Jmol script that loads the backbone (N, CA, C; Angstrom):
load data "model"
ATOM      1  N   MET A   1     -47.536 -72.876   7.117  1.00  0.00           N
ATOM      2  CA  MET A   1     -46.175 -72.721   7.552  1.00  0.00           C
ATOM      3  C   MET A   1     -45.764 -73.989   8.285  1.00  0.00           C
ATOM      4  N   PRO A   2     -44.594 -74.540   7.968  1.00  0.00           N
ATOM      5  CA  PRO A   2     -44.114 -75.702   8.709  1.00  0.00           C
ATOM      6  C   PRO A   2     -43.864 -75.346  10.181  1.00  0.00           C
ATOM      7  N   VAL A   3     -44.337 -76.179  11.079  1.00  0.00           N
ATOM      8  CA  VAL A   3     -44.186 -75.920  12.511  1.00  0.00           C
ATOM      9  C   VAL A   3     -42.714 -75.776  12.892  1.00  0.00           C
ATOM     10  N   ALA A   4     -41.842 -76.585  12.314  1.00  0.00           N
ATOM     11  CA  ALA A   4     -40.406 -76.499  12.625  1.00  0.00           C
ATOM     12  C   ALA A   4     -39.847 -75.132  12.253  1.00  0.00           C
ATOM     13  N   LEU A   5     -40.308 -74.561  11.170  1.00  0.00           N
ATOM     14  CA  LEU A   5     -39.860 -73.231  10.759  1.00  0.00           C
ATOM     15  C   LEU A   5     -40.319 -72.184  11.770  1.00  0.00           C
ATOM     16  N   ALA A   6     -41.551 -72.292  12.208  1.00  0.00           N
ATOM     17  CA  ALA A   6     -42.084 -71.339  13.181  1.00  0.00           C
ATOM     18  C   ALA A   6     -41.374 -71.449  14.527  1.00  0.00           C
ATOM     19  N   ARG A   7     -41.011 -72.657  14.925  1.00  0.00           N
ATOM     20  CA  ARG A   7     -40.344 -72.846  16.223  1.00  0.00           C
ATOM     21  C   ARG A   7     -38.924 -72.309  16.223  1.00  0.00           C
ATOM     22  N   GLY A   8     -38.249 -72.357  15.094  1.00  0.00           N
ATOM     23  CA  GLY A   8     -36.835 -72.020  15.053  1.00  0.00           C
ATOM     24  C   GLY A   8     -36.517 -70.584  14.701  1.00  0.00           C
ATOM     25  N   HIS A   9     -37.543 -69.746  14.512  1.00  0.00           N
ATOM     26  CA  HIS A   9     -37.290 -68.383  14.058  1.00  0.00           C
ATOM     27  C   HIS A   9     -38.221 -67.391  14.744  1.00  0.00           C
ATOM     28  N   ARG A  10     -37.818 -66.121  14.678  1.00  0.00           N
ATOM     29  CA  ARG A  10     -38.713 -65.073  15.172  1.00  0.00           C
ATOM     30  C   ARG A  10     -39.879 -64.932  14.207  1.00  0.00           C
ATOM     31  N   LEU A  11     -41.024 -64.605  14.748  1.00  0.00           N
ATOM     32  CA  LEU A  11     -42.223 -64.474  13.930  1.00  0.00           C
ATOM     33  C   LEU A  11     -42.789 -63.068  14.049  1.00  0.00           C
ATOM     34  N   PHE A  12     -43.315 -62.573  12.953  1.00  0.00           N
ATOM     35  CA  PHE A  12     -43.997 -61.289  12.927  1.00  0.00           C
ATOM     36  C   PHE A  12     -45.455 -61.579  12.617  1.00  0.00           C
ATOM     37  N   VAL A  13     -46.326 -61.214  13.540  1.00  0.00           N
ATOM     38  CA  VAL A  13     -47.743 -61.544  13.411  1.00  0.00           C
ATOM     39  C   VAL A  13     -48.580 -60.286  13.551  1.00  0.00           C
ATOM     40  N   GLU A  14     -49.790 -60.353  13.041  1.00  0.00           N
ATOM     41  CA  GLU A  14     -50.692 -59.212  13.143  1.00  0.00           C
ATOM     42  C   GLU A  14     -51.125 -59.000  14.595  1.00  0.00           C
ATOM     43  N   THR A  15     -51.381 -60.088  15.285  1.00  0.00           N
ATOM     44  CA  THR A  15     -51.794 -60.039  16.684  1.00  0.00           C
ATOM     45  C   THR A  15     -51.281 -61.286  17.400  1.00  0.00           C
ATOM     46  N   LEU A  16     -51.035 -61.169  18.685  1.00  0.00           N
ATOM     47  CA  LEU A  16     -50.570 -62.329  19.447  1.00  0.00           C
ATOM     48  C   LEU A  16     -51.663 -63.384  19.592  1.00  0.00           C
ATOM     49  N   ASP A  17     -52.890 -63.031  19.217  1.00  0.00           N
ATOM     50  CA  ASP A  17     -53.966 -64.027  19.188  1.00  0.00           C
ATOM     51  C   ASP A  17     -53.655 -65.139  18.188  1.00  0.00           C
ATOM     52  N   ALA A  18     -52.712 -64.915  17.297  1.00  0.00           N
ATOM     53  CA  ALA A  18     -52.315 -65.953  16.332  1.00  0.00           C
ATOM     54  C   ALA A  18     -51.822 -67.208  17.047  1.00  0.00           C
ATOM     55  N   PHE A  19     -51.368 -67.073  18.289  1.00  0.00           N
ATOM     56  CA  PHE A  19     -50.843 -68.210  19.046  1.00  0.00           C
ATOM     57  C   PHE A  19     -51.924 -68.940  19.843  1.00  0.00           C
ATOM     58  N   ALA A  20     -53.140 -68.436  19.798  1.00  0.00           N
ATOM     59  CA  ALA A  20     -54.259 -69.094  20.476  1.00  0.00           C
ATOM     60  C   ALA A  20     -54.718 -70.298  19.645  1.00  0.00           C
ATOM     61  N   ALA A  21     -55.450 -71.164  20.288  1.00  0.00           N
ATOM     62  CA  ALA A  21     -56.000 -72.324  19.568  1.00  0.00           C
ATOM     63  C   ALA A  21     -57.040 -71.862  18.546  1.00  0.00           C
ATOM     64  N   PRO A  22     -57.200 -72.595  17.446  1.00  0.00           N
ATOM     65  CA  PRO A  22     -58.237 -72.266  16.470  1.00  0.00           C
ATOM     66  C   PRO A  22     -59.615 -72.334  17.126  1.00  0.00           C
ATOM     67  N   PRO A  23     -60.586 -71.617  16.685  1.00  0.00           N
ATOM     68  CA  PRO A  23     -60.626 -70.853  15.454  1.00  0.00           C
ATOM     69  C   PRO A  23     -60.081 -69.433  15.577  1.00  0.00           C
ATOM     70  N   VAL A  24     -59.722 -68.999  16.764  1.00  0.00           N
ATOM     71  CA  VAL A  24     -59.177 -67.645  16.933  1.00  0.00           C
ATOM     72  C   VAL A  24     -57.777 -67.555  16.354  1.00  0.00           C
ATOM     73  N   GLY A  25     -56.931 -68.514  16.693  1.00  0.00           N
ATOM     74  CA  GLY A  25     -55.537 -68.479  16.286  1.00  0.00           C
ATOM     75  C   GLY A  25     -55.219 -69.407  15.130  1.00  0.00           C
ATOM     76  N   CYS A  26     -53.953 -69.559  14.904  1.00  0.00           N
ATOM     77  CA  CYS A  26     -53.436 -70.370  13.803  1.00  0.00           C
ATOM     78  C   CYS A  26     -53.082 -71.763  14.328  1.00  0.00           C
ATOM     79  N   ALA A  27     -53.581 -72.788  13.688  1.00  0.00           N
ATOM     80  CA  ALA A  27     -53.342 -74.161  14.151  1.00  0.00           C
ATOM     81  C   ALA A  27     -51.853 -74.476  14.251  1.00  0.00           C
ATOM     82  N   GLU A  28     -51.056 -73.966  13.323  1.00  0.00           N
ATOM     83  CA  GLU A  28     -49.622 -74.249  13.321  1.00  0.00           C
ATOM     84  C   GLU A  28     -48.889 -73.579  14.479  1.00  0.00           C
ATOM     85  N   LEU A  29     -49.469 -72.524  15.033  1.00  0.00           N
ATOM     86  CA  LEU A  29     -48.793 -71.762  16.091  1.00  0.00           C
ATOM     87  C   LEU A  29     -49.319 -72.056  17.487  1.00  0.00           C
ATOM     88  N   LYS A  30     -50.367 -72.844  17.611  1.00  0.00           N
ATOM     89  CA  LYS A  30     -51.034 -73.003  18.911  1.00  0.00           C
ATOM     90  C   LYS A  30     -50.147 -73.589  20.001  1.00  0.00           C
ATOM     91  N   ASP A  31     -49.128 -74.365  19.656  1.00  0.00           N
ATOM     92  CA  ASP A  31     -48.239 -74.958  20.659  1.00  0.00           C
ATOM     93  C   ASP A  31     -46.876 -74.273  20.719  1.00  0.00           C
ATOM     94  N   ILE A  32     -46.770 -73.112  20.117  1.00  0.00           N
ATOM     95  CA  ILE A  32     -45.504 -72.375  20.067  1.00  0.00           C
ATOM     96  C   ILE A  32     -45.608 -71.152  20.964  1.00  0.00           C
ATOM     97  N   SER A  33     -44.552 -70.846  21.679  1.00  0.00           N
ATOM     98  CA  SER A  33     -44.535 -69.689  22.571  1.00  0.00           C
ATOM     99  C   SER A  33     -44.524 -68.393  21.764  1.00  0.00           C
ATOM    100  N   SER A  34     -45.282 -67.429  22.211  1.00  0.00           N
ATOM    101  CA  SER A  34     -45.300 -66.121  21.551  1.00  0.00           C
ATOM    102  C   SER A  34     -44.135 -65.241  21.989  1.00  0.00           C
ATOM    103  N   SER A  35     -43.274 -65.753  22.867  1.00  0.00           N
ATOM    104  CA  SER A  35     -42.166 -64.938  23.383  1.00  0.00           C
ATOM    105  C   SER A  35     -41.150 -64.577  22.306  1.00  0.00           C
ATOM    106  N   ASN A  36     -41.145 -65.294  21.206  1.00  0.00           N
ATOM    107  CA  ASN A  36     -40.202 -65.021  20.125  1.00  0.00           C
ATOM    108  C   ASN A  36     -40.911 -64.356  18.943  1.00  0.00           C
ATOM    109  N   ALA A  37     -41.959 -63.596  19.253  1.00  0.00           N
ATOM    110  CA  ALA A  37     -42.751 -62.966  18.198  1.00  0.00           C
ATOM    111  C   ALA A  37     -42.872 -61.469  18.445  1.00  0.00           C
ATOM    112  N   ALA A  38     -43.158 -60.754  17.385  1.00  0.00           N
ATOM    113  CA  ALA A  38     -43.443 -59.323  17.466  1.00  0.00           C
ATOM    114  C   ALA A  38     -44.685 -59.060  16.630  1.00  0.00           C
ATOM    115  N   THR A  39     -45.517 -58.160  17.104  1.00  0.00           N
ATOM    116  CA  THR A  39     -46.680 -57.794  16.304  1.00  0.00           C
ATOM    117  C   THR A  39     -46.263 -56.742  15.287  1.00  0.00           C
ATOM    118  N   LEU A  40     -46.982 -56.689  14.192  1.00  0.00           N
ATOM    119  CA  LEU A  40     -46.663 -55.712  13.153  1.00  0.00           C
ATOM    120  C   LEU A  40     -46.794 -54.291  13.685  1.00  0.00           C
ATOM    121  N   GLY A  41     -47.756 -54.063  14.567  1.00  0.00           N
ATOM    122  CA  GLY A  41     -47.905 -52.737  15.168  1.00  0.00           C
ATOM    123  C   GLY A  41     -46.685 -52.340  15.974  1.00  0.00           C
ATOM    124  N   ASN A  42     -46.118 -53.277  16.729  1.00  0.00           N
ATOM    125  CA  ASN A  42     -44.904 -52.979  17.495  1.00  0.00           C
ATOM    126  C   ASN A  42     -43.740 -52.655  16.576  1.00  0.00           C
ATOM    127  N   VAL A  43     -43.645 -53.342  15.458  1.00  0.00           N
ATOM    128  CA  VAL A  43     -42.550 -53.102  14.514  1.00  0.00           C
ATOM    129  C   VAL A  43     -42.689 -51.713  13.894  1.00  0.00           C
ATOM    130  N   VAL A  44     -43.911 -51.328  13.552  1.00  0.00           N
ATOM    131  CA  VAL A  44     -44.141 -50.008  12.961  1.00  0.00           C
ATOM    132  C   VAL A  44     -43.827 -48.909  13.967  1.00  0.00           C
ATOM    133  N   ASN A  45     -44.227 -49.103  15.212  1.00  0.00           N
ATOM    134  CA  ASN A  45     -44.036 -48.076  16.235  1.00  0.00           C
ATOM    135  C   ASN A  45     -42.641 -48.048  16.827  1.00  0.00           C
ATOM    136  N   ASP A  46     -41.910 -49.141  16.749  1.00  0.00           N
ATOM    137  CA  ASP A  46     -40.560 -49.217  17.314  1.00  0.00           C
ATOM    138  C   ASP A  46     -39.726 -50.152  16.449  1.00  0.00           C
ATOM    139  N   HIS A  47     -38.882 -49.581  15.625  1.00  0.00           N
ATOM    140  CA  HIS A  47     -38.098 -50.381  14.681  1.00  0.00           C
ATOM    141  C   HIS A  47     -37.166 -51.369  15.378  1.00  0.00           C
ATOM    142  N   GLY A  48     -36.945 -51.222  16.666  1.00  0.00           N
ATOM    143  CA  GLY A  48     -36.138 -52.171  17.423  1.00  0.00           C
ATOM    144  C   GLY A  48     -36.785 -53.545  17.524  1.00  0.00           C
ATOM    145  N   HIS A  49     -38.086 -53.611  17.235  1.00  0.00           N
ATOM    146  CA  HIS A  49     -38.803 -54.894  17.257  1.00  0.00           C
ATOM    147  C   HIS A  49     -38.731 -55.597  15.907  1.00  0.00           C
ATOM    148  N   GLY A  50     -38.161 -54.953  14.912  1.00  0.00           N
ATOM    149  CA  GLY A  50     -38.115 -55.514  13.559  1.00  0.00           C
ATOM    150  C   GLY A  50     -36.979 -56.493  13.361  1.00  0.00           C
ATOM    151  N   ARG A  51     -36.574 -56.628  12.122  1.00  0.00           N
ATOM    152  CA  ARG A  51     -35.501 -57.564  11.778  1.00  0.00           C
ATOM    153  C   ARG A  51     -34.220 -57.188  12.500  1.00  0.00           C
ATOM    154  N   LEU A  52     -33.563 -58.198  13.039  1.00  0.00           N
ATOM    155  CA  LEU A  52     -32.306 -57.985  13.747  1.00  0.00           C
ATOM    156  C   LEU A  52     -31.108 -58.427  12.923  1.00  0.00           C
ATOM    157  N   ARG A  53     -31.333 -59.356  11.991  1.00  0.00           N
ATOM    158  CA  ARG A  53     -30.251 -59.896  11.166  1.00  0.00           C
ATOM    159  C   ARG A  53     -30.694 -59.964   9.709  1.00  0.00           C
ATOM    160  N   GLN A  54     -29.751 -59.941   8.801  1.00  0.00           N
ATOM    161  CA  GLN A  54     -30.047 -60.047   7.375  1.00  0.00           C
ATOM    162  C   GLN A  54     -30.729 -61.366   7.036  1.00  0.00           C
ATOM    163  N   SER A  55     -30.469 -62.411   7.822  1.00  0.00           N
ATOM    164  CA  SER A  55     -31.033 -63.730   7.524  1.00  0.00           C
ATOM    165  C   SER A  55     -32.523 -63.819   7.839  1.00  0.00           C
ATOM    166  N   GLU A  56     -33.059 -62.848   8.569  1.00  0.00           N
ATOM    167  CA  GLU A  56     -34.487 -62.867   8.895  1.00  0.00           C
ATOM    168  C   GLU A  56     -35.289 -62.375   7.696  1.00  0.00           C
ATOM    169  N   ILE A  57     -36.372 -63.105   7.413  1.00  0.00           N
ATOM    170  CA  ILE A  57     -37.205 -62.710   6.281  1.00  0.00           C
ATOM    171  C   ILE A  57     -38.561 -62.261   6.754  1.00  0.00           C
TER     172      ILE A  57
END
end "model"
wireframe off; spacefill off
backbone 0.3
color backbone group
């Protein structure tokens, strides 16, 4: 994933550990704040954490 894409949009991740440094997390996400992310579990349990706009993929 391009880092610029990850920085400019909300992210849906399996776990917030994705934002940790490798090898635990994703290298592309290690310098990005997790404050603009939702875990898939949160989305399943509370649809308010899901897509907010049609433009979100």
